Steps between C-alpha positions, in 0.01 A plus 500: 500500500631748760698228680659388173595857410653559843692170477642604161596841640681345798679243283603769251643703788705204623628418151586865434690526827688175430599611150610852597696383804716280273609794280859614568548859616683598180195411289233627736488864387490437123251218541268699722516811283401290201216323677370826643485642150285203398234646729423726206284207384304517826466873456380471142261214581351687794448812292332304220266311733416817694436684174268226373278552803566245773191409697483536875667733744739232633628426148561869434682545832722197430574633151601839636727329756656284225554808283661689790735213591580437135592866454719496810681190376553634149641830625706324768637252248619775271648699789691196625625428148610860453683497832663168416618623159633821656753289691662405170527852359838672514503789742602835345835629613513849643768679292501817716606310814760302307667819365505670840643196677787462250633859534 
């Protein structure tokens, strides 16, 4: 069972790398911010399972790690999205400098 789980983990890593490496640079930021926000599901699932009383110390440690990484990805996804959207906002013009330069 452990060998099968490790084989699935390694194959998933290769497939994930192959898929992400094919994404053009212009789509990378919006795609990654969206997929990082999906980690909210990991966060919610980890909180539910931990709240229901997971058995064993190893299970609890893995749940806490999953919750921590899920939280980091959710916050990071929203920060990246906010930064990306800020590039499209119009910058305010400084009227004081414009009046002084024209005189």
